[in-house]
C-alpha positions as YAML, in Angstrom:
chain: A
units: angstrom
residues:
- id: 1
  name: MET
  ca: [-4.90, -27.47, 19.39]
- id: 2
  name: PRO
  ca: [-5.95, -31.13, 19.76]
- id: 3
  name: PRO
  ca: [-5.13, -33.21, 16.64]
- id: 4
  name: TYR
  ca: [-8.80, -33.97, 15.95]
- id: 5
  name: LEU
  ca: [-9.46, -30.23, 15.45]
- id: 6
  name: VAL
  ca: [-6.57, -29.62, 13.06]
- id: 7
  name: PRO
  ca: [-7.72, -29.91, 9.45]
- id: 8
  name: MET
  ca: [-5.65, -32.37, 7.44]
- id: 9
  name: THR
  ca: [-4.50, -31.72, 3.91]
- id: 10
  name: ILE
  ca: [-4.10, -34.22, 1.10]
- id: 11
  name: ARG
  ca: [-0.81, -33.34, -0.56]
- id: 12
  name: PRO
  ca: [0.40, -34.27, -4.05]
- id: 13
  name: ILE
  ca: [2.66, -37.33, -4.16]
- id: 14
  name: LEU
  ca: [5.83, -36.92, -6.23]
- id: 15
  name: THR
  ca: [6.51, -39.59, -8.83]
- id: 16
  name: VAL
  ca: [9.67, -40.78, -10.56]
- id: 17
  name: PRO
  ca: [11.75, -39.28, -12.10]
- id: 18
  name: ASN
  ca: [11.23, -36.20, -9.85]
- id: 19
  name: PRO
  ca: [14.74, -35.31, -8.55]
- id: 20
  name: ILE
  ca: [13.44, -34.53, -5.03]
- id: 21
  name: LEU
  ca: [12.88, -38.28, -4.58]
- id: 22
  name: LYS
  ca: [16.66, -38.74, -4.87]
- id: 23
  name: GLU
  ca: [17.42, -36.26, -2.06]
- id: 24
  name: VAL
  ca: [18.74, -37.54, 1.26]
- id: 25
  name: SER
  ca: [16.31, -36.46, 3.98]
- id: 26
  name: LYS
  ca: [17.44, -34.41, 6.97]
- id: 27
  name: PRO
  ca: [16.99, -35.38, 10.64]
- id: 28
  name: VAL
  ca: [14.20, -33.71, 12.61]
- id: 29
  name: ALA
  ca: [15.53, -31.74, 15.61]
- id: 30
  name: GLU
  ca: [12.44, -32.43, 17.74]
- id: 31
  name: VAL
  ca: [8.82, -33.50, 17.34]
- id: 32
  name: THR
  ca: [6.79, -30.28, 17.34]
- id: 33
  name: ASP
  ca: [3.24, -29.34, 16.42]
- id: 34
  name: ALA
  ca: [4.53, -28.63, 12.89]
- id: 35
  name: THR
  ca: [6.00, -32.16, 12.73]
- id: 36
  name: ARG
  ca: [2.70, -33.63, 13.91]
- id: 37
  name: LYS
  ca: [0.79, -31.54, 11.31]
- id: 38
  name: LEU
  ca: [3.14, -32.91, 8.63]
- id: 39
  name: MET
  ca: [2.49, -36.47, 9.87]
- id: 40
  name: ASP
  ca: [-1.29, -35.87, 9.89]
- id: 41
  name: ASP
  ca: [-1.16, -34.55, 6.31]
- id: 42
  name: MET
  ca: [1.01, -37.49, 5.27]
- id: 43
  name: LEU
  ca: [-1.41, -40.00, 6.79]
- id: 44
  name: GLU
  ca: [-4.39, -38.36, 5.08]
- id: 45
  name: THR
  ca: [-2.46, -38.34, 1.78]
- id: 46
  name: MET
  ca: [-1.46, -41.99, 2.19]
- id: 47
  name: TYR
  ca: [-5.03, -43.11, 2.95]
- id: 48
  name: ALA
  ca: [-6.39, -41.16, -0.04]
- id: 49
  name: ALA
  ca: [-3.85, -42.69, -2.45]
- id: 50
  name: PRO
  ca: [-4.44, -45.47, -1.07]
- id: 51
  name: GLY
  ca: [-1.20, -46.84, 0.34]
- id: 52
  name: ILE
  ca: [0.29, -48.46, 3.44]
- id: 53
  name: GLY
  ca: [3.37, -46.27, 3.92]
- id: 54
  name: LEU
  ca: [4.62, -42.83, 2.98]
- id: 55
  name: ALA
  ca: [7.88, -40.96, 3.54]
- id: 56
  name: ALA
  ca: [7.85, -37.16, 3.83]
- id: 57
  name: VAL
  ca: [10.16, -36.77, 0.83]
- id: 58
  name: GLN
  ca: [7.40, -38.29, -1.32]
- id: 59
  name: ILE
  ca: [5.33, -35.15, -0.73]
- id: 60
  name: GLY
  ca: [8.31, -32.87, -1.26]
- id: 61
  name: GLU
  ca: [9.46, -32.58, 2.37]
- id: 62
  name: PRO
  ca: [12.94, -34.15, 2.61]
- id: 63
  name: VAL
  ca: [12.90, -34.77, 6.37]
- id: 64
  name: ASN
  ca: [13.20, -38.08, 8.27]
- id: 65
  name: VAL
  ca: [9.49, -38.71, 8.79]
- id: 66
  name: ILE
  ca: [7.44, -41.78, 7.81]
- id: 67
  name: VAL
  ca: [3.82, -42.78, 8.37]
- id: 68
  name: MET
  ca: [2.44, -46.28, 7.96]
- id: 69
  name: ASP
  ca: [-0.76, -48.24, 8.49]
- id: 70
  name: LEU
  ca: [-0.72, -51.99, 7.86]
- id: 71
  name: ALA
  ca: [-4.32, -52.62, 8.94]
- id: 72
  name: ARG
  ca: [-6.15, -54.89, 6.54]
- id: 73
  name: GLU
  ca: [-9.26, -53.73, 4.74]
- id: 74
  name: GLY
  ca: [-12.19, -53.75, 7.17]
- id: 75
  name: GLU
  ca: [-9.96, -53.39, 10.25]
- id: 76
  name: ASP
  ca: [-9.77, -50.21, 12.29]
- id: 77
  name: PRO
  ca: [-6.90, -47.93, 11.20]
- id: 78
  name: GLN
  ca: [-3.64, -48.54, 13.07]
- id: 79
  name: PRO
  ca: [-1.45, -45.58, 12.10]
- id: 80
  name: LYS
  ca: [2.21, -45.58, 13.08]
- id: 81
  name: TYR
  ca: [4.51, -42.58, 13.01]
- id: 82
  name: PHE
  ca: [8.30, -42.66, 12.68]
- id: 83
  name: VAL
  ca: [10.55, -39.64, 13.19]
- id: 84
  name: ASN
  ca: [14.30, -40.13, 12.61]
- id: 85
  name: PRO
  ca: [13.96, -43.93, 12.26]
- id: 86
  name: GLU
  ca: [17.12, -46.03, 12.33]
- id: 87
  name: ILE
  ca: [17.77, -49.71, 11.81]
- id: 88
  name: LEU
  ca: [19.81, -51.02, 14.72]
- id: 89
  name: GLU
  ca: [20.08, -54.66, 13.67]
- id: 90
  name: THR
  ca: [19.03, -56.94, 10.83]
- id: 91
  name: VAL
  ca: [18.84, -60.71, 10.51]
- id: 92
  name: GLU
  ca: [20.67, -62.43, 7.67]
- id: 93
  name: GLU
  ca: [17.57, -64.20, 6.36]
- id: 94
  name: MET
  ca: [16.15, -62.36, 3.39]
- id: 95
  name: GLN
  ca: [12.65, -62.54, 1.99]
- id: 96
  name: PRO
  ca: [11.53, -61.55, -1.50]
- id: 97
  name: TYR
  ca: [8.47, -59.36, -1.46]
- id: 98
  name: GLN
  ca: [6.55, -57.90, -4.37]
- id: 99
  name: GLU
  ca: [6.71, -54.19, -3.70]
- id: 100
  name: GLY
  ca: [4.89, -51.24, -5.14]
- id: 101
  name: CYS
  ca: [5.23, -47.55, -4.37]
- id: 102
  name: LEU
  ca: [3.01, -44.49, -4.46]
- id: 103
  name: SER
  ca: [5.85, -42.68, -6.24]
- id: 104
  name: VAL
  ca: [5.95, -45.39, -8.93]
- id: 105
  name: PRO
  ca: [2.23, -46.02, -9.54]
- id: 106
  name: ASP
  ca: [1.12, -49.30, -11.11]
- id: 107
  name: VAL
  ca: [4.62, -50.83, -11.05]
- id: 108
  name: TYR
  ca: [5.34, -53.90, -8.89]
- id: 109
  name: ASP
  ca: [8.41, -56.10, -8.64]
- id: 110
  name: ASP
  ca: [10.22, -58.37, -6.19]
- id: 111
  name: VAL
  ca: [12.82, -56.90, -3.84]
- id: 112
  name: ASP
  ca: [14.79, -58.91, -1.27]
- id: 113
  name: ARG
  ca: [14.60, -57.47, 2.25]
- id: 114
  name: SER
  ca: [15.70, -58.60, 5.70]
- id: 115
  name: GLU
  ca: [13.01, -60.74, 7.34]
- id: 116
  name: ARG
  ca: [13.43, -58.97, 10.69]
- id: 117
  name: VAL
  ca: [14.91, -55.62, 11.66]
- id: 118
  name: GLN
  ca: [15.31, -53.89, 14.98]
- id: 119
  name: ILE
  ca: [14.36, -50.24, 14.66]
- id: 120
  name: THR
  ca: [14.38, -47.17, 16.85]
- id: 121
  name: TYR
  ca: [12.47, -43.95, 16.24]
- id: 122
  name: LEU
  ca: [10.54, -41.13, 17.85]
- id: 123
  name: ASP
  ca: [6.76, -41.59, 17.81]
- id: 124
  name: TYR
  ca: [3.99, -39.00, 17.23]
- id: 125
  name: ASN
  ca: [4.61, -37.48, 20.67]
- id: 126
  name: GLY
  ca: [8.41, -37.55, 20.48]
- id: 127
  name: LYS
  ca: [8.80, -40.64, 22.68]
- id: 128
  name: ARG
  ca: [11.72, -42.98, 21.81]
- id: 129
  name: VAL
  ca: [10.56, -46.45, 20.69]
- id: 130
  name: THR
  ca: [12.81, -49.43, 20.00]
- id: 131
  name: GLU
  ca: [11.24, -52.61, 18.61]
- id: 132
  name: TRP
  ca: [11.62, -55.52, 16.22]
- id: 133
  name: ALA
  ca: [9.71, -55.46, 12.94]
- id: 134
  name: GLU
  ca: [9.06, -58.62, 10.95]
- id: 135
  name: GLY
  ca: [7.08, -59.73, 7.92]
- id: 136
  name: LEU
  ca: [5.23, -56.98, 6.06]
- id: 137
  name: TYR
  ca: [6.13, -54.48, 8.80]
- id: 138
  name: ALA
  ca: [9.86, -55.17, 8.26]
- id: 139
  name: VAL
  ca: [9.50, -54.91, 4.47]
- id: 140
  name: CYS
  ca: [7.52, -51.67, 4.66]
- id: 141
  name: ILE
  ca: [9.80, -49.90, 7.14]
- id: 142
  name: GLN
  ca: [12.89, -50.82, 5.06]
- id: 143
  name: HIS
  ca: [11.13, -49.59, 1.88]
- id: 144
  name: GLU
  ca: [10.14, -46.27, 3.49]
- id: 145
  name: MET
  ca: [13.55, -45.79, 5.12]
- id: 146
  name: ASP
  ca: [15.11, -46.22, 1.68]
- id: 147
  name: HIS
  ca: [13.12, -43.14, 0.59]
- id: 148
  name: LEU
  ca: [14.84, -41.16, 3.36]
- id: 149
  name: LYS
  ca: [18.18, -42.08, 1.70]
- id: 150
  name: GLY
  ca: [16.99, -41.09, -1.79]
- id: 151
  name: ILE
  ca: [16.39, -44.70, -2.85]
- id: 152
  name: VAL
  ca: [13.22, -45.79, -4.66]
- id: 153
  name: PHE
  ca: [12.45, -49.53, -4.84]
- id: 154
  name: ILE
  ca: [13.01, -49.60, -8.60]
- id: 155
  name: ASP
  ca: [16.66, -48.72, -7.89]
- id: 156
  name: TYR
  ca: [17.04, -52.41, -6.90]
- id: 157
  name: LEU
  ca: [15.88, -53.57, -10.33]
- id: 158
  name: SER
  ca: [17.86, -53.98, -13.53]
- id: 159
  name: ARG
  ca: [18.46, -50.87, -15.61]
- id: 160
  name: LEU
  ca: [15.98, -52.10, -18.22]
- id: 161
  name: LYS
  ca: [13.22, -52.68, -15.65]
- id: 162
  name: ARG
  ca: [13.92, -49.25, -14.07]
- id: 163
  name: GLU
  ca: [13.70, -47.49, -17.43]
- id: 164
  name: ARG
  ca: [10.45, -49.31, -18.27]
- id: 165
  name: ALA
  ca: [8.99, -48.34, -14.88]
- id: 166
  name: VAL
  ca: [9.83, -44.64, -15.36]
- id: 167
  name: LYS
  ca: [8.40, -44.69, -18.90]
- id: 168
  name: LYS
  ca: [5.20, -46.31, -17.60]
- id: 169
  name: VAL
  ca: [4.82, -43.63, -14.91]
- id: 170
  name: LEU
  ca: [5.47, -40.79, -17.37]
- id: 171
  name: LYS
  ca: [2.98, -42.27, -19.86]
- id: 172
  name: GLY
  ca: [0.37, -42.59, -17.09]
- id: 173
  name: GLU
  ca: [0.87, -38.97, -16.07]
- id: 174
  name: LYS
  ca: [0.51, -37.80, -19.70]
- id: 175
  name: LEU
  ca: [-2.75, -39.75, -20.01]
- id: 176
  name: LYS
  ca: [-4.02, -38.33, -16.70]
- id: 177
  name: ALA
  ca: [-3.15, -34.76, -17.79]
- id: 178
  name: ALA
  ca: [-4.85, -35.25, -21.17]
- id: 179
  name: GLY
  ca: [-7.97, -36.86, -19.68]
...
């Protein structure tokens, strides 16, 4: 069935401290229609959140799949799909970037990331792509690939900041459930 005829589903996004977020994701054997359906659902979920990147583990599917769209507001969507992404090379120059995460809502803090990374992955159709990512693209792909290893961006923060972030998320969820 062509992708435009397949209904997409908005899935719940897991938040810290859900233990699934700490799981190491498994490689995908091949890109199938089921993989593409997962990516379509992930993209729809990410747009609805709204966010710019989402790893499959964040919706409870611990497999090596990421979706991303770095288009600015008002620009046409530019979705990218990553199956089994790997970093092949990084540059030594680091850049601090204030990160946020759909799994840690309303929490932002600086994380140092490589300015440029060379990545390889399978795209939506299973074709191998190898390219350099820089700037926001490099930051986002490193952030999302961390999710595949069971790492959330707050893991880079001090213990105190991590604990505060988790408390803030839990308090927000209690308020949402009560309201």
